[in-house]
C-alpha positions as CSV (number, residue, x, y, z in Angstrom):
1,M,0.0,0.1,0.2
2,H,1.8,3.2,-0.9
3,E,0.0,6.3,1.5
4,E,-0.6,9.6,-1.0
5,V,2.1,12.4,-0.5
6,Q,0.2,15.0,0.4
7,R,0.9,17.7,-1.9
8,H,1.2,21.5,-0.8
9,S,1.3,24.9,-2.1
10,V,5.5,26.5,-2.7
11,H,4.1,29.0,-0.6
12,T,3.9,26.9,2.1
13,L,6.9,24.9,1.5
14,V,8.9,28.3,1.5
15,F,7.0,29.2,4.6
16,R,7.8,26.0,6.7
17,S,11.9,26.5,5.7
18,L,11.6,30.1,6.7
19,K,10.0,29.2,10.0
20,R,13.0,26.8,10.6
21,S,15.7,29.0,10.1
22,H,13.3,31.6,12.6
23,D,13.6,28.8,15.7
24,M,17.3,28.1,14.9
25,F,18.6,31.6,15.2
26,L,15.8,33.2,17.2
27,S,18.3,32.7,20.3
28,N,21.3,34.4,18.7
29,H,19.1,37.7,16.8
30,G,20.6,40.8,18.1
31,L,23.9,39.0,18.7
32,L,26.6,40.8,16.3
33,P,30.1,39.6,16.2
34,L,33.3,41.2,17.5
35,V,35.1,44.0,15.6
36,D,38.7,43.0,15.1
37,E,39.9,46.8,14.9
38,K,43.5,45.5,13.6
39,A,41.7,44.5,10.8
40,E,39.4,47.4,10.3
41,N,42.2,49.4,10.2
42,I,44.1,47.8,7.6
43,R,40.6,47.5,5.1
44,K,40.5,51.4,5.7
45,L,44.0,52.0,4.8
46,V,43.7,49.6,1.7
47,K,40.5,51.1,0.4
48,A,41.7,54.6,0.8
49,R,45.2,53.9,-0.6
50,D,43.0,52.3,-3.6
51,S,41.2,55.2,-4.3
52,Y,42.9,58.0,-2.9
53,G,46.6,56.8,-3.9
54,L,46.9,59.7,-7.0
55,V,46.0,62.5,-4.4
56,F,48.4,61.4,-1.6
57,D,51.3,61.1,-4.0
58,D,50.5,64.4,-5.2
59,V,50.3,66.0,-2.3
60,K,53.9,64.8,-1.5
61,K,55.2,65.9,-5.0
62,M,53.6,69.3,-3.5
63,Q,55.0,69.8,-0.3
64,A,58.4,68.8,-2.0
65,M,58.1,71.1,-4.6
66,K,57.5,74.1,-1.7
67,Q,60.3,73.3,0.3
68,L,63.0,73.0,-2.7
69,Q,61.1,76.7,-3.7
70,V,61.9,78.0,0.2
71,I,65.3,76.3,0.6
72,E,66.6,78.0,-3.5
73,S,64.9,80.9,-2.4
74,G,67.0,82.0,0.6
75,P,65.5,83.3,3.8
76,N,62.7,85.6,3.7
77,P,63.4,89.4,3.8
78,P,62.9,91.4,7.5
79,P,59.7,92.5,9.0
80,P,58.9,96.2,8.5
81,G,60.8,98.6,10.9
82,T,64.0,96.3,11.2
83,V,66.9,98.5,11.8
84,F,70.6,96.8,11.2
85,P,72.6,97.9,14.0
86,T,75.7,100.5,13.0
87,E,78.8,100.7,14.6
88,N,77.9,102.9,17.6
89,E,75.0,101.0,18.4
90,G,77.2,98.0,18.5
91,T,79.3,99.7,21.4
92,N,75.9,100.6,23.4
93,N,75.1,97.3,22.8
94,E,77.5,96.1,25.7
95,T,76.3,98.4,28.5
96,A,72.4,97.2,27.7
97,V,71.5,95.0,30.7
98,V,70.5,92.2,28.5
99,P,72.6,92.3,25.8
100,F,70.9,91.8,22.4
101,T,72.2,89.3,19.4
102,D,70.5,89.3,16.6
103,T,71.4,85.4,14.8
104,S,68.9,85.1,12.1
105,L,70.1,84.6,8.7
106,V,69.1,87.8,7.4
107,Q,71.4,89.6,9.9
108,R,74.1,87.4,9.1
109,N,74.2,87.3,5.2
110,V,74.2,91.1,5.8
111,L,77.3,91.2,8.2
112,N,78.8,88.7,5.6
113,N,78.6,91.3,3.0
114,N,77.3,89.1,0.6
115,P,75.2,91.0,-2.1
116,N,74.0,88.2,-4.0
117,Q,71.9,87.0,-1.3
118,V,70.6,90.6,-0.1
119,A,69.7,90.6,-3.8
120,N,67.3,87.7,-3.7
121,L,65.6,88.7,-0.5
122,I,63.4,91.0,-2.0
123,R,61.8,89.2,-5.4
124,K,59.4,90.9,-7.6
125,A,56.2,89.0,-9.0
126,P,57.1,88.0,-12.4
127,S,55.6,90.6,-15.2
128,M,55.6,90.1,-19.0
129,P,58.6,91.8,-20.5
130,K,58.0,94.9,-22.7
131,P,57.2,93.7,-26.8
132,K,60.0,95.0,-29.2
133,W,58.2,97.7,-31.4
134,H,57.4,96.1,-34.8
135,A,56.1,98.2,-37.5
136,P,53.0,97.3,-38.6
137,W,52.6,95.5,-42.3
138,K,50.6,96.4,-45.0
139,L,49.3,94.9,-48.7
140,Y,51.5,96.2,-51.4
141,R,50.7,93.5,-54.2
142,V,48.4,91.6,-55.6
143,I,49.4,88.7,-58.2
144,A,46.7,86.8,-60.4
145,G,47.4,83.7,-62.9
146,H,46.6,80.8,-61.0
147,L,43.0,79.1,-61.7
148,G,42.4,77.8,-58.6
149,W,43.7,77.4,-55.0
150,V,47.1,78.5,-54.4
151,R,48.4,75.9,-52.4
152,C,52.1,76.3,-51.3
153,V,54.8,78.7,-51.9
154,T,58.5,78.9,-51.4
155,V,61.4,81.3,-52.2
156,E,64.7,80.8,-53.2
157,P,68.0,80.9,-51.5
158,G,69.3,83.7,-53.9
159,N,66.0,85.8,-53.2
160,E,65.2,86.6,-56.8
161,W,62.1,84.8,-57.3
162,F,60.0,82.1,-55.9
163,A,57.6,79.6,-56.8
164,T,53.9,78.4,-55.9
165,G,51.9,75.5,-56.1
166,S,48.2,75.3,-56.9
167,A,44.9,73.1,-57.2
168,D,45.3,73.9,-61.1
169,R,48.0,71.3,-61.3
170,I,50.6,73.9,-62.3
171,I,54.0,75.5,-60.6
172,K,54.4,79.0,-61.4
173,I,57.7,80.8,-60.9
174,W,57.6,84.5,-60.3
175,D,60.1,87.4,-60.1
176,L,60.4,88.6,-56.7
177,A,61.1,92.4,-57.5
178,S,58.8,92.4,-60.2
179,G,56.2,90.0,-59.5
180,Q,56.1,89.0,-63.3
181,L,55.6,85.7,-64.2
182,K,59.0,83.6,-65.3
183,V,58.2,80.1,-66.3
184,S,55.0,77.4,-65.9
185,L,56.1,73.8,-65.0
186,T,53.8,71.0,-65.7
187,G,53.6,67.6,-64.7
188,H,51.8,67.1,-62.0
189,V,47.7,65.8,-62.5
190,S,45.9,67.0,-59.3
191,T,46.8,69.8,-56.6
192,V,50.0,70.6,-55.9
193,R,50.7,70.7,-51.8
194,G,54.4,71.3,-51.1
195,L,57.4,72.9,-52.6
196,A,60.8,73.2,-51.8
197,V,64.0,74.7,-53.5
198,S,67.4,72.9,-52.6
199,S,70.3,75.5,-51.2
200,R,72.6,73.0,-52.2
201,H,71.4,72.3,-55.9
202,P,69.7,74.0,-58.6
203,Y,66.5,71.5,-58.1
204,L,62.8,72.3,-57.2
205,F,61.2,69.3,-55.2
206,S,57.3,69.3,-55.3
207,C,54.6,67.3,-54.0
208,G,51.0,66.8,-54.6
209,E,47.7,64.9,-54.2
210,D,48.5,62.9,-56.5
211,R,50.8,60.7,-54.6
212,Q,53.9,61.8,-56.4
213,V,57.1,63.5,-55.3
214,K,59.0,64.8,-58.0
215,C,62.4,66.6,-58.6
216,W,62.8,69.5,-61.4
217,D,65.9,70.5,-62.4
218,L,65.7,74.0,-62.8
219,E,68.5,74.2,-65.5
220,Y,66.5,72.4,-68.4
221,N,62.9,72.9,-66.2
222,K,62.5,69.4,-66.4
223,V,61.8,66.9,-64.0
224,I,64.6,64.2,-63.3
225,R,63.3,62.2,-60.4
226,H,60.7,60.8,-59.0
227,Y,60.3,59.5,-55.1
228,H,57.5,56.7,-54.9
229,G,56.2,55.7,-52.1
230,H,53.3,57.1,-50.2
231,L,50.3,55.1,-50.6
232,S,48.0,58.8,-50.1
233,A,48.0,62.3,-51.2
234,V,51.3,63.6,-50.2
235,Y,50.3,67.2,-48.4
236,T,54.1,69.3,-47.1
237,L,57.8,68.4,-47.5
238,A,61.6,69.9,-46.0
239,L,64.7,69.8,-47.3
240,H,67.3,68.8,-44.8
241,P,69.5,72.5,-44.6
242,T,72.9,70.0,-44.8
243,I,72.5,66.5,-46.1
244,D,70.7,65.7,-49.3
245,V,68.4,64.3,-47.4
246,L,64.2,65.0,-48.3
247,V,61.2,64.6,-46.2
248,T,57.7,63.9,-47.4
249,A,54.7,63.6,-45.3
250,G,50.7,63.5,-45.8
251,R,47.3,61.9,-46.1
252,D,49.3,57.9,-45.1
253,S,49.7,59.1,-41.5
254,T,53.8,58.6,-42.2
255,A,56.6,60.6,-43.4
256,R,58.9,59.1,-45.2
257,V,63.0,60.1,-45.2
258,W,64.1,60.2,-48.7
259,D,68.1,60.1,-50.5
260,M,67.8,63.2,-53.0
261,R,70.2,61.1,-55.4
262,T,69.2,57.7,-55.3
263,K,65.4,57.9,-54.8
264,A,65.4,55.5,-52.0
265,N,63.1,55.5,-49.1
266,V,65.2,55.7,-46.5
267,H,63.4,55.7,-43.4
268,T,59.6,55.7,-43.0
269,L,58.5,57.9,-39.6
270,Q,55.5,56.1,-38.3
271,G,53.7,56.6,-35.4
272,H,51.0,59.2,-36.2
273,T,47.0,57.7,-36.2
274,H,46.1,60.6,-38.6
275,T,47.3,62.9,-41.7
276,V,50.6,64.5,-41.5
277,A,49.8,68.2,-42.3
278,S,53.3,69.8,-41.8
279,V,57.0,68.7,-41.4
280,I,60.2,70.6,-41.1
281,C,63.8,70.4,-41.1
282,Q,67.0,71.7,-39.5
283,A,70.4,71.0,-39.1
284,S,70.6,70.5,-35.1
285,E,68.4,68.1,-32.9
286,P,65.6,67.4,-33.3
287,Q,66.3,67.1,-37.5
288,V,62.8,66.9,-38.4
289,V,59.5,67.5,-36.3
290,T,56.2,66.7,-37.7
291,G,52.1,68.3,-37.0
292,S,49.3,66.1,-37.5
293,H,45.9,65.9,-37.2
294,D,45.9,63.4,-35.0
295,T,46.8,66.7,-32.5
296,T,50.3,65.6,-31.7
297,I,53.7,66.9,-32.5
298,R,56.3,64.4,-33.0
299,L,60.4,64.9,-32.6
300,W,62.3,62.7,-35.1
301,D,65.9,61.2,-34.8
302,L,66.9,61.0,-38.1
303,A,69.5,58.4,-37.6
304,A,67.6,56.0,-35.9
305,G,64.4,56.5,-38.0
306,K,62.0,56.4,-34.7
307,S,60.3,59.3,-32.8
308,I,62.6,60.9,-29.6
309,C,59.2,62.1,-27.9
310,T,55.5,63.0,-28.5
311,L,54.2,66.8,-27.8
312,T,50.1,65.9,-27.1
313,N,49.5,69.8,-25.4
314,H,47.2,70.6,-28.6
315,K,43.5,69.7,-28.0
316,K,43.0,70.0,-32.1
317,S,44.8,69.4,-35.4
318,V,48.4,70.7,-35.7
319,R,48.8,71.9,-39.4
320,S,52.0,74.3,-39.6
321,L,55.1,74.0,-37.8
322,V,57.9,76.7,-38.3
323,F,61.7,77.3,-37.0
324,H,62.6,80.2,-35.7
325,P,65.9,81.3,-37.6
326,T,68.4,82.2,-35.2
327,L,66.8,80.7,-32.0
328,N,66.7,76.9,-31.0
329,M,62.8,77.5,-30.6
330,F,60.0,76.4,-32.9
331,A,56.7,76.9,-33.0
332,S,52.9,75.0,-33.5
333,G,49.7,76.8,-34.8
334,S,46.3,74.7,-34.0
335,P,42.9,76.2,-33.9
336,D,43.0,76.3,-30.1
337,N,46.2,78.2,-29.7
338,I,49.9,78.7,-31.3
339,K,52.4,77.3,-29.1
340,Q,56.6,77.8,-28.7
341,W,58.9,75.3,-28.2
342,K,62.1,74.8,-27.1
343,C,64.6,72.4,-28.8
344,P,65.8,69.6,-28.1
345,D,63.6,68.0,-25.5
346,G,60.4,70.0,-26.6
347,K,60.0,71.9,-23.6
348,F,56.8,73.9,-23.9
349,I,57.5,77.9,-23.5
350,Q,54.2,79.9,-23.7
351,N,50.9,80.0,-25.8
352,L,50.1,83.0,-28.4
353,S,46.1,82.9,-27.8
354,G,43.4,84.9,-30.0
355,H,43.6,83.5,-33.3
356,N,40.1,82.0,-33.4
357,A,40.2,80.1,-36.6
358,I,41.7,77.4,-38.7
359,V,45.1,78.0,-38.6
360,N,46.7,77.0,-41.6
361,C,50.3,78.6,-41.8
362,L,52.9,79.8,-39.8
363,A,56.0,82.2,-40.7
364,V,59.0,84.1,-38.8
365,N,61.6,86.7,-39.4
366,P,64.5,87.3,-38.4
367,E,63.4,90.3,-35.9
368,G,61.1,88.2,-34.1
369,A,58.1,89.0,-36.3
370,L,55.8,85.8,-35.9
371,V,52.7,85.6,-38.4
372,S,50.1,83.2,-38.5
373,G,47.2,82.8,-41.4
374,G,43.9,81.6,-40.8
375,D,41.2,79.8,-43.0
376,N,39.1,83.1,-42.4
377,G,41.8,85.4,-44.4
378,T,42.8,86.7,-41.3
379,L,46.4,87.8,-40.8
380,F,47.9,88.2,-37.0
381,F,51.2,89.5,-36.1
382,W,52.9,88.6,-32.8
383,D,55.9,89.5,-31.0
384,W,58.1,86.0,-30.5
385,R,59.8,86.6,-27.4
386,T,56.4,88.4,-25.5
387,G,53.9,86.5,-27.3
388,Y,52.5,89.8,-28.1
389,N,49.9,90.5,-30.8
390,F,51.0,93.9,-32.3
391,Q,48.7,94.0,-35.7
392,R,45.7,92.3,-37.0
393,L,44.8,92.0,-40.9
394,Q,41.6,90.4,-43.2
395,A,43.3,90.1,-46.5
396,P,41.0,91.4,-49.4
397,V,39.9,89.0,-51.9
398,Q,40.2,89.3,-55.4
399,P,37.6,91.5,-57.0
400,G,34.4,89.0,-58.3
401,S,35.5,86.2,-55.3
402,M,32.7,85.6,-52.7
403,D,33.8,86.9,-49.3
404,S,33.9,83.3,-48.1
405,E,37.2,82.7,-50.5
406,A,39.1,84.4,-47.8
407,G,41.3,81.6,-46.9
408,I,45.0,82.0,-46.1
409,F,47.1,77.9,-47.3
410,S,50.6,78.9,-46.8
411,M,52.9,81.9,-46.1
412,I,56.3,82.6,-46.5
413,F,58.8,85.4,-46.0
414,D,61.8,86.1,-48.4
415,Q,65.6,85.5,-47.4
416,S,65.8,89.3,-45.9
417,G,62.8,89.1,-43.6
418,S,61.0,92.7,-44.9
419,R,58.4,90.9,-47.7
420,L,55.7,88.2,-46.5
421,I,54.4,86.1,-49.5
422,T,50.8,84.8,-48.6
423,T,48.8,82.3,-51.0
424,E,45.0,82.3,-50.9
425,A,41.7,80.8,-51.7
426,D,40.7,83.8,-54.4
427,K,43.7,82.4,-56.6
428,T,45.7,85.1,-56.3
429,I,49.2,85.9,-54.2
430,K,49.5,88.4,-51.9
431,I,53.0,90.3,-50.9
432,Y,52.7,92.5,-47.5
433,K,55.7,94.9,-46.6
434,E,56.2,96.5,-43.4
435,D,55.0,100.6,-43.7
436,D,58.0,103.0,-44.1
437,T,56.3,105.7,-42.3
438,A,55.5,104.1,-39.1
439,T,56.8,105.0,-35.8
440,E,56.7,104.0,-32.6
441,E,54.9,107.5,-31.9
442,T,52.3,106.9,-34.8
443,H,52.1,103.4,-33.8
444,P,52.6,102.9,-29.9
445,I,52.4,99.6,-28.4
446,N,49.4,99.1,-26.2
447,W,50.6,96.8,-23.5
448,K,50.2,96.8,-20.0
449,P,52.9,94.9,-17.9
450,D,50.4,92.6,-16.1
451,I,51.3,90.5,-13.5
452,L,51.9,86.9,-15.9
453,K,48.8,84.8,-15.6
454,R,49.3,80.7,-15.5
455,R,50.4,79.2,-18.5
456,K,48.0,76.7,-19.7
457,Y,49.0,73.7,-20.9
């Protein structure tokens, strides 16, 4: 005989189970285990270190920096009203009831007759130095001739002519003194984006959106070499000043180093993650610097073909770089800021803020006038040393063009630094010079020695 097992609902079974548990633990209800203070302290320490470790480290660093500054800056100046004893006062001191002896650091330094220490006692708040006066610049010649946007310009080392490259696929060579067209070079099948003239050979180098890099012999006005290797448009090129090396860069996110004579691709400088918009070369380290749409600037070891360091201060595309002709420094242009850097390690110097446009190009002359050209046709002139913006210009568009065609694509100073050549979206080339009639009285510097603001990185 099998007995029928009574069927209960799930609710009844759960309730019975809970009742058993309740009966079992009823006597211990409310009795919590003892707190282990040692374990609790360890738990708090671990949690604090995990959550706020970086803050603790920063606090320690700040304290260490403050101690260093205190040690380096020397003792504080004496309080107001402190009178240093003279020889006569010294004799009276002996007869005093309680002889006074000042053994403070300040007193010891004065008695030791150390002028450097005394000079260091009182420090002024840092203020912006007075900028050098620069004459204002004015437009004095407009050259028309290209049938498309004029994208690049270079001046030959002898300062007799300059070359421009355009979206009409033609390279034109112009006489610098008269502005007359000397010769047109055809061969590119797309926009010409970069030009450079060699100071060591009678060669002109060009690159374009057709992925071609060409070497033109200026004695015959013909292409004598091609440099094949770029996988996409080539946007910029630069020549090394002392060795026969050519560096090109473009939309394939690389910069390529070429042997000028053998056409060999010596190095492919990889590391950028977006279009490389600007490349510059110099004889001292870093010999190659690149700026990219990935917002970074890279300094390269030319011998090893590797990146020395990456500067990540910019927040937007870096479209232009320029070396200062005499100081060991360079500037970079971006829509967020123009920044100045010191070679060879890429130390940040200062921001030049205010050019609120897409900065396509930069140029600097030996007098320390830095010029930035914007996508909206604005020209800003800056004093290199202080970062003072001494002039702003709006480039006028060619008659018949729309205002939206006011865009400056490239610019360069001639070899003397007295003429500024700009190439623009209204298909013209504009040449600026300093106003000879201007003086410091007619165009004073509107400058106030404000206390320096904190540098923005």
